[in-house]
C-alpha positions as a Markdown table, in Angstrom:
| # | Residue | x | y | z |
|---|---|---|---|---|
| 1 | Unk | 100.1 | -4.9 | 26.2 |
| 2 | Unk | 96.8 | -4.0 | 24.0 |
| 3 | Unk | 96.2 | -0.1 | 23.1 |
| 4 | Unk | 93.3 | -0.7 | 25.4 |
| 5 | Unk | 95.5 | -1.9 | 28.2 |
| 6 | Unk | 97.8 | 1.0 | 27.9 |
| 7 | Unk | 95.1 | 3.5 | 27.9 |
| 8 | Unk | 93.5 | 2.2 | 31.0 |
| 9 | Unk | 96.8 | 2.1 | 32.5 |
| 10 | Unk | 97.1 | 6.2 | 31.3 |
| 11 | Unk | 93.6 | 6.9 | 33.0 |
| 12 | Unk | 94.4 | 5.5 | 36.3 |
| 13 | Unk | 97.8 | 7.0 | 36.7 |
| 14 | Unk | 96.2 | 10.5 | 35.6 |
| 15 | Unk | 93.7 | 9.8 | 38.0 |
| 16 | Unk | 96.1 | 8.8 | 40.9 |
| 17 | Unk | 98.0 | 11.8 | 40.3 |
| 18 | Unk | 95.2 | 14.0 | 40.6 |
| 19 | Unk | 93.8 | 12.2 | 44.0 |
| 20 | Unk | 97.8 | 12.6 | 45.0 |
| 21 | Unk | 97.5 | 16.6 | 44.6 |
| 22 | Unk | 94.4 | 17.2 | 46.0 |
| 23 | Unk | 94.9 | 15.0 | 49.4 |
| 24 | Unk | 96.8 | 17.0 | 52.6 |
| 25 | Unk | 98.5 | 15.4 | 54.8 |
| 26 | Unk | 96.3 | 14.5 | 57.8 |
| 27 | Unk | 97.2 | 13.7 | 61.5 |
| 28 | Unk | 98.7 | 14.9 | 64.6 |
| 29 | Unk | 101.8 | 16.8 | 64.8 |
| 30 | Unk | 104.8 | 15.4 | 66.8 |
| 31 | Unk | 106.0 | 17.5 | 69.4 |
| 32 | Unk | 108.2 | 20.5 | 68.6 |
| 33 | Unk | 111.3 | 18.9 | 69.3 |
| 34 | Unk | 110.8 | 16.7 | 66.2 |
| 35 | Unk | 108.9 | 19.0 | 64.0 |
| 36 | Unk | 112.3 | 20.4 | 62.3 |
| 37 | Unk | 113.5 | 17.0 | 61.5 |
| 38 | Unk | 109.9 | 15.8 | 59.9 |
| 39 | Unk | 110.0 | 18.9 | 58.1 |
| 40 | Unk | 112.9 | 18.2 | 56.6 |
| 41 | Unk | 111.9 | 14.8 | 55.7 |
| 42 | Unk | 108.7 | 15.8 | 54.4 |
| 43 | Unk | 110.3 | 18.5 | 51.9 |
| 44 | Unk | 112.9 | 15.2 | 50.8 |
| 45 | Unk | 109.8 | 13.2 | 50.0 |
| 46 | Unk | 107.5 | 15.5 | 48.6 |
| 47 | Unk | 110.3 | 16.7 | 46.3 |
| 48 | Unk | 111.1 | 12.8 | 45.5 |
| 49 | Unk | 107.4 | 12.4 | 44.4 |
| 50 | Unk | 106.9 | 15.2 | 42.5 |
| 51 | Unk | 110.4 | 14.5 | 40.6 |
| 52 | Unk | 108.7 | 11.1 | 39.8 |
| 53 | Unk | 105.1 | 12.4 | 39.0 |
| 54 | Unk | 106.6 | 15.3 | 36.5 |
| 55 | Unk | 108.8 | 12.2 | 34.7 |
| 56 | Unk | 105.7 | 10.2 | 34.3 |
| 57 | Unk | 104.0 | 13.3 | 33.0 |
| 58 | Unk | 106.3 | 13.6 | 30.5 |
| 59 | Unk | 106.3 | 9.9 | 29.5 |
| 60 | Unk | 102.5 | 10.2 | 29.1 |
| 61 | Unk | 102.9 | 13.6 | 26.7 |
| 62 | Unk | 106.0 | 11.8 | 24.5 |
| 63 | Unk | 103.6 | 8.6 | 24.1 |
| 64 | Unk | 100.2 | 10.5 | 23.2 |
| 65 | Unk | 102.3 | 12.8 | 20.6 |
| 66 | Unk | 104.2 | 9.5 | 19.4 |
| 67 | Unk | 100.5 | 7.8 | 19.2 |
| 68 | Unk | 99.1 | 11.0 | 17.3 |
| 69 | Unk | 102.0 | 11.0 | 14.9 |
| 70 | Unk | 101.3 | 7.0 | 14.1 |
| 71 | Unk | 97.3 | 7.8 | 13.7 |
| 72 | Unk | 97.8 | 10.7 | 10.9 |
């Protein structure tokens, strides 16, 4: 993978993260009896995705630091 490809990949990931954070959940609400069960699942999913995004952003920052150190 070339530096150019890596930079394009990082740009795409950053764009995806911005898009993910800006999009709300659309759709109809389920019946009242299912809302509590779905709320728990939604919170678990949201936590998992946020954790992945945090890890990706950390790796991207580390990459940028290493790249700057090499360039200087």
